[in-house]
C-alpha positions as CSV (number, residue, x, y, z in Angstrom):
1,M,13.9,-7.2,-7.7
2,A,16.9,-8.7,-5.9
3,S,19.7,-8.4,-3.2
4,M,22.6,-10.1,-1.6
5,A,23.1,-8.3,2.0
6,V,26.0,-6.4,1.9
7,I,28.6,-4.6,-0.6
8,A,31.9,-5.8,-1.0
9,S,33.4,-2.3,-0.5
10,C,37.0,-3.2,0.1
11,H,36.5,-5.8,2.5
12,R,36.4,-8.9,0.2
13,K,37.3,-11.3,2.8
14,P,34.2,-10.1,5.1
15,R,32.1,-10.7,2.2
16,A,33.0,-14.4,1.5
17,V,32.4,-15.4,5.0
18,E,29.1,-13.8,4.4
19,R,28.0,-15.3,1.5
20,L,29.2,-18.6,2.4
21,L,27.1,-18.5,5.5
22,V,24.1,-17.5,3.1
23,V,24.6,-20.9,1.6
24,V,25.1,-23.1,4.2
25,G,21.9,-21.3,5.7
26,L,20.1,-21.7,2.7
27,L,20.8,-25.5,2.3
28,I,20.1,-25.9,6.0
29,A,16.9,-24.0,5.5
30,T,15.5,-26.1,2.6
31,Q,14.8,-28.8,5.7
32,L,13.1,-26.2,7.3
33,S,9.9,-24.4,7.8
34,A,10.2,-20.8,7.3
35,A,9.9,-18.6,9.8
36,P,6.4,-18.2,10.8
37,A,3.9,-15.1,10.2
38,R,2.5,-13.7,13.7
39,A,-0.1,-11.4,12.4
40,A,-2.1,-9.9,9.6
41,I,-0.6,-6.9,8.1
42,S,-2.2,-3.8,7.0
43,V,-2.4,-4.7,2.7
44,P,-0.3,-2.0,0.9
45,T,-2.3,0.0,-1.1
46,Q,0.5,2.4,-2.8
47,P,1.8,1.9,-6.4
48,F,5.5,0.7,-5.4
49,L,6.6,-1.9,-3.1
50,M,10.0,-2.5,-1.9
51,S,11.3,-5.1,0.1
52,F,14.8,-4.6,1.8
53,G,16.7,-5.9,4.6
54,T,17.9,-4.7,8.3
55,C,20.5,-6.3,11.2
56,V,18.3,-7.6,14.5
57,T,19.0,-4.6,16.8
58,G,22.0,-5.3,18.8
59,A,23.5,-7.5,16.9
60,T,27.3,-7.2,17.1
61,D,28.1,-9.0,13.9
62,C,25.7,-7.9,11.2
63,M,27.8,-9.3,8.1
64,N,26.4,-12.7,9.8
65,P,23.1,-13.5,7.6
66,A,21.7,-15.1,10.8
67,N,21.1,-11.7,12.3
68,H,19.0,-10.6,8.9
69,L,15.6,-9.1,8.9
70,V,13.0,-8.6,6.0
71,Q,11.0,-5.6,5.9
72,L,8.6,-4.1,3.5
73,A,8.0,-0.8,2.7
74,Q,5.7,1.1,0.1
75,S,5.9,4.4,-1.6
76,A,3.4,6.8,-3.8
77,D,6.4,7.9,-5.9
78,G,9.0,5.7,-5.4
79,R,11.3,8.2,-4.0
80,T,9.4,8.6,-0.3
81,W,8.8,5.3,1.7
82,S,7.2,3.9,4.9
83,L,6.7,0.4,6.4
84,V,3.6,-1.2,5.4
85,G,1.5,-1.1,8.6
86,G,1.7,-4.1,10.9
87,W,4.4,-5.2,9.3
88,Q,6.3,-7.6,11.2
89,S,10.1,-8.5,10.2
90,F,11.4,-12.1,10.5
91,K,14.7,-13.8,9.9
92,G,15.9,-14.0,6.1
93,S,18.1,-12.0,3.9
94,V,18.6,-11.3,0.1
95,P,14.6,-10.4,-0.2
96,D,12.8,-9.8,-3.5
97,V,9.1,-8.7,-4.0
98,F,6.5,-9.8,-6.7
99,R,2.8,-9.1,-7.1
100,R,0.7,-11.3,-9.1
101,G,-3.3,-10.9,-8.9
102,N,-4.1,-11.4,-5.4
103,T,-1.0,-12.4,-3.9
104,L,1.9,-10.7,-2.8
105,Y,5.4,-12.7,-2.4
106,V,8.2,-12.0,-0.6
107,F,11.5,-14.1,-1.3
108,S,14.4,-14.7,0.9
109,T,16.8,-17.0,1.8
110,S,14.2,-18.1,4.7
111,G,12.0,-19.4,1.8
112,L,9.0,-17.5,0.7
113,M,5.9,-14.9,2.6
114,R,2.3,-14.7,0.7
115,I,0.3,-11.9,1.6
116,D,-3.2,-12.1,1.0
117,M,-3.9,-8.2,-0.6
118,T,-7.7,-8.6,0.3
119,T,-7.1,-9.4,4.2
120,G,-3.5,-9.2,4.8
121,V,-3.0,-12.6,5.8
122,T,0.6,-13.9,5.8
123,T,1.3,-17.7,5.3
124,T,5.0,-18.9,5.0
125,T,6.6,-21.8,2.9
126,N,9.9,-23.2,1.7
127,V,11.5,-22.7,-1.9
128,T,12.8,-25.8,-3.9
129,L,14.6,-26.2,-7.1
130,S,14.6,-29.6,-9.5
131,E,18.3,-29.0,-9.0
132,G,21.0,-27.1,-7.0
133,G,20.1,-24.1,-4.5
134,Y,19.6,-20.8,-5.0
135,V,21.0,-17.3,-3.5
136,D,19.9,-13.7,-4.3
137,P,16.5,-14.3,-5.8
138,S,14.5,-11.9,-8.5
139,I,11.6,-12.5,-9.7
140,A,9.8,-11.7,-13.1
141,Q,6.7,-13.1,-14.8
142,L,6.2,-15.0,-18.4
143,P,3.5,-14.1,-20.7
144,D,1.7,-17.8,-19.1
145,G,1.3,-15.9,-15.8
146,R,3.7,-18.2,-14.3
147,L,6.6,-16.8,-12.1
148,I,10.5,-16.8,-13.0
149,L,13.4,-17.2,-10.4
150,F,16.5,-15.6,-11.8
151,Y,19.2,-16.4,-9.0
152,L,23.1,-17.2,-8.3
153,P,23.6,-20.5,-7.9
154,S,24.8,-21.5,-4.2
155,I,28.0,-23.8,-4.3
156,M,27.9,-25.6,-0.6
157,G,31.1,-25.1,1.4
158,Q,32.0,-22.1,-1.3
159,D,31.3,-18.7,-1.9
160,P,29.1,-18.7,-5.2
161,A,29.8,-15.0,-6.1
162,Q,33.7,-15.7,-6.3
163,C,36.4,-18.1,-7.4
164,A,37.4,-20.6,-4.9
165,Q,40.7,-20.4,-3.1
166,G,43.5,-21.0,-5.8
167,E,41.7,-20.3,-8.5
168,S,43.3,-17.3,-10.8
169,S,40.0,-17.3,-13.0
170,C,36.4,-19.2,-12.7
171,V,33.2,-19.0,-14.6
172,R,30.5,-17.3,-12.3
173,Q,26.5,-17.8,-14.1
174,I,23.1,-16.2,-13.6
175,R,20.5,-19.3,-14.2
176,S,16.7,-19.0,-14.1
177,A,13.8,-21.4,-13.4
178,V,10.2,-21.6,-14.1
179,E,7.2,-21.9,-11.1
180,V,5.5,-25.5,-11.4
181,A,2.4,-24.8,-11.7
182,G,-0.1,-25.5,-8.7
183,S,2.8,-24.8,-6.3
184,D,1.9,-21.1,-5.8
185,G,5.7,-19.9,-6.2
186,S,7.3,-22.8,-4.1
187,Q,9.0,-24.7,-6.3
188,F,10.9,-24.0,-9.7
189,T,12.1,-25.8,-12.8
190,V,15.2,-24.7,-13.5
191,D,16.1,-23.7,-17.2
192,A,18.4,-24.9,-19.9
193,G,21.9,-23.1,-19.7
194,S,22.4,-20.0,-18.4
195,R,20.9,-16.4,-19.2
196,V,24.6,-14.7,-17.9
197,S,28.0,-16.4,-17.8
198,E,30.9,-14.4,-17.0
199,T,34.6,-15.5,-16.6
200,I,35.9,-13.3,-13.4
201,T,39.7,-13.2,-12.1
202,S,38.9,-10.9,-9.2
203,G,36.2,-9.4,-7.1
204,S,32.8,-10.7,-7.0
205,F,29.6,-11.2,-9.1
206,S,26.0,-11.5,-7.9
207,D,23.0,-10.1,-6.8
208,P,20.8,-10.1,-10.0
209,D,18.2,-8.0,-10.8
210,I,15.5,-9.0,-13.7
211,F,13.4,-6.0,-14.8
212,Y,11.5,-4.5,-18.3
213,N,12.8,-1.3,-19.3
214,G,10.2,-0.9,-22.0
215,T,12.1,-2.0,-24.7
216,E,14.2,-5.2,-23.7
217,W,14.9,-7.3,-20.5
218,V,18.0,-6.2,-18.2
219,I,19.4,-8.0,-15.9
220,Y,21.8,-6.0,-13.1
221,V,24.8,-8.0,-11.7
222,S,26.3,-6.8,-8.6
223,R,30.4,-6.5,-9.0
224,G,31.0,-5.3,-5.4
225,P,30.0,-1.7,-5.1
226,S,29.1,-1.9,-9.1
227,V,26.4,-2.4,-11.0
228,H,26.8,-4.3,-14.7
229,A,23.9,-4.0,-17.2
230,Y,23.2,-6.7,-19.4
231,T,20.6,-7.1,-21.5
232,S,17.9,-9.6,-24.2
233,A,15.3,-9.2,-26.4
234,S,14.0,-12.5,-24.5
235,L,13.3,-13.4,-20.7
236,Q,15.3,-16.5,-21.4
237,G,17.5,-15.8,-23.8
238,T,21.2,-15.0,-23.6
239,Y,22.2,-11.6,-21.9
240,A,25.1,-9.6,-23.1
241,L,26.7,-7.2,-21.4
242,R,25.9,-3.7,-22.1
243,G,27.5,-1.1,-19.9
244,I,28.2,0.1,-15.9
245,V,25.2,1.7,-14.6
246,S,26.8,2.2,-11.1
247,N,30.5,2.5,-11.1
248,N,31.8,2.3,-7.2
249,L,28.7,4.3,-6.2
250,G,26.7,1.7,-4.7
251,G,26.1,-2.1,-5.8
252,V,23.3,-4.9,-5.1
253,P,20.6,-3.2,-7.4
254,S,17.1,-3.5,-8.1
255,A,14.8,-1.7,-10.7
256,M,11.3,-0.6,-11.8
257,Q,9.9,1.4,-14.3
258,L,7.9,4.9,-12.8
259,A,4.9,6.3,-13.7
260,D,6.3,8.7,-16.2
261,G,8.3,5.8,-17.7
262,T,11.9,6.4,-16.4
263,I,13.4,3.8,-14.9
264,A,14.1,3.8,-11.4
265,T,17.9,2.4,-10.0
266,Y,18.4,1.4,-6.6
267,V,21.4,0.5,-4.9
268,H,22.6,0.2,-1.4
269,T,25.7,2.1,-0.5
270,Q,28.4,1.9,2.5
271,V,28.0,5.2,4.5
272,G,30.9,5.0,7.3
273,S,29.8,2.3,9.8
274,S,26.1,2.5,8.3
275,R,24.2,1.3,4.6
276,E,21.6,3.1,3.2
277,I,19.5,2.8,0.0
278,R,19.8,5.0,-2.3
279,M,18.3,5.8,-6.3
280,A,18.7,7.3,-9.7
281,T,16.3,7.7,-12.9
282,T,17.3,7.0,-16.5
283,A,15.6,6.9,-19.7
284,T,16.6,3.2,-20.0
285,G,17.8,1.7,-17.1
286,I,21.6,0.9,-18.8
287,S,23.1,3.9,-18.9
288,S,25.8,5.4,-16.7
289,I,24.5,7.1,-13.7
290,A,26.7,9.7,-12.3
291,S,25.1,10.3,-8.7
292,F,22.3,8.4,-6.4
293,Q,20.5,10.2,-3.9
294,T,19.3,8.5,-0.2
295,T,15.7,7.1,-0.4
296,L,15.2,4.8,2.3
297,S,17.6,4.4,5.9
298,A,16.9,2.6,8.6
299,P,17.3,4.8,11.1
300,S,14.3,6.8,9.7
301,F,12.4,4.1,11.0
302,G,13.7,3.5,14.3
303,L,15.4,-0.2,12.6
304,G,18.9,0.6,13.5
305,P,21.7,1.7,11.1
306,H,21.6,-0.7,8.4
307,A,19.0,-0.8,5.2
308,E,20.2,-2.9,2.2
309,S,19.6,-5.4,-0.6
310,P,16.6,-3.3,-2.3
311,G,14.1,-5.3,-4.2
312,V,11.2,-3.7,-5.9
313,A,7.7,-3.8,-7.8
314,L,4.9,-2.2,-8.8
315,N,1.8,-2.9,-6.9
316,V,-0.2,-4.2,-9.8
317,V,-1.7,-7.3,-10.7
318,G,0.3,-8.7,-13.0
319,I,-0.5,-11.0,-15.9
320,T,-3.3,-13.9,-15.1
321,C,-1.3,-17.1,-14.4
322,A,-3.1,-19.2,-17.3
323,A,-0.8,-22.2,-16.8
324,C,-1.8,-22.3,-13.0
325,A,-5.7,-22.0,-14.2
326,A,-4.7,-25.1,-16.7
327,T,-4.2,-27.6,-13.8
328,A,-6.9,-26.3,-11.7
329,S,-9.0,-29.8,-11.8
330,T,-5.7,-31.7,-10.9
331,T,-4.6,-31.0,-7.4
332,T,-6.1,-29.6,-4.2
333,T,-2.8,-27.1,-4.0
334,T,-3.6,-26.1,-7.7
335,T,-7.0,-25.2,-6.8
336,T,-6.1,-23.0,-4.2
337,A,-3.6,-21.0,-6.2
338,T,-6.3,-20.5,-9.3
339,S,-8.6,-18.9,-6.3
340,A,-5.9,-16.7,-5.7
341,A,-5.3,-16.0,-9.5
342,T,-9.4,-15.0,-9.9
343,P,-9.1,-11.3,-9.3
344,A,-6.1,-10.8,-11.8
345,A,-8.7,-12.3,-14.3
346,A,-11.2,-9.5,-13.9
347,A,-8.4,-6.7,-13.9
348,V,-6.9,-7.6,-17.5
349,R,-8.6,-6.1,-19.8
350,I,-8.4,-3.4,-22.4
351,G,-7.3,-0.6,-21.5
352,A,-6.0,-1.7,-17.6
353,S,-2.7,-1.3,-16.2
354,C,0.1,-4.2,-17.0
355,T,3.3,-4.1,-16.0
356,R,5.8,-5.4,-18.8
357,A,5.8,-4.1,-22.0
358,G,5.0,-6.7,-24.6
359,A,3.7,-9.2,-22.1
360,T,0.9,-11.1,-23.8
361,T,-2.3,-13.1,-22.5
362,T,-5.6,-14.5,-23.7
363,V,-9.1,-12.8,-21.8
364,N,-11.8,-14.5,-23.2
365,K,-10.5,-16.0,-26.2
366,T,-9.2,-12.0,-26.7
367,K,-5.3,-12.1,-27.5
368,L,-4.1,-8.9,-25.6
369,V,-0.5,-7.5,-25.5
370,C,0.8,-4.9,-22.9
371,K,1.3,-1.6,-24.7
372,K,2.6,2.2,-23.6
373,S,0.1,4.7,-24.1
374,G,1.1,7.9,-23.2
375,K,3.0,7.8,-19.9
376,R,1.2,4.2,-19.1
377,L,1.5,0.5,-19.8
378,V,-1.9,-0.8,-20.5
379,W,-3.6,-3.8,-22.1
380,S,-4.5,-3.8,-25.8
381,K,-5.5,-5.7,-28.4
382,R,-3.2,-7.5,-30.6
């Protein structure tokens, strides 16, 4: 569920220039409002969602994140995609998408767009961390319903995915931050330590994507046009390297569990002078993939030559935000967030669909856990 704009391929210098521009643009954006939405959209109703990036029509420099646009698509099967009706792209890079309750959250370097899943009304705001800045956002959900942001820490004046000029090696980390109750996805408190830490001597280390494969938590990390998988039994734990999922077949990954229980892995790949998004399925999402198939290309939507940076999610209500509801009486902002989560509370019940095996919640004093039943994940009594 995360992404960065362009695979490094063989061209290290342009990648570094692009990511440096992202960092500078992101830090400037914290002082500005995110791009305003112009109209309501048609509420996406299909079970799978993908945010992805394209390039401004006619732009001569698609390496420049100032020319990147955020798009939103939906799918009935995770393989064939269509643009969400009425969607109006906006400036931003490295998008990711996640649904909680009656709100769809689209994160990018320009901030956060919230979409009301009843009316299609969109609102935008900035995203701030308790310390530092982020690039390459990926979103998951804690058992208490709060969002958790996985990200590559930004480094002002430097490409955060690579070692600085003159360094023979450096440590690069993937970190996480937890949503501040009542902020509705706009403020996060950084967790102590790192989820992934690696010493690198060459190439890039970027684009984390967090997902649950039915047994354990997985973080994908992009190593240029390759993808490495790290796993942990705990969402906020320390992740260990498990292997290479894509070996020079595509990077900037994202993954989710399909209806049959398999894990769909998405990457973007350079094809001549254009980029397209490809996918493959495996049992757990951590084994080596021999080949990927094209699942989305920008020309098919009339969006120019580039489709990149996939961020995928299930279009389900997720876990009720109990932590948000707990502070509902303290501020007006929090009350608004609680109201948005109310439909989720009604939908979380024994036998209803859920998204993360092992997730827990409490409804009317009954403790529930998300378990696999046949080919589905459903809420069951603990």
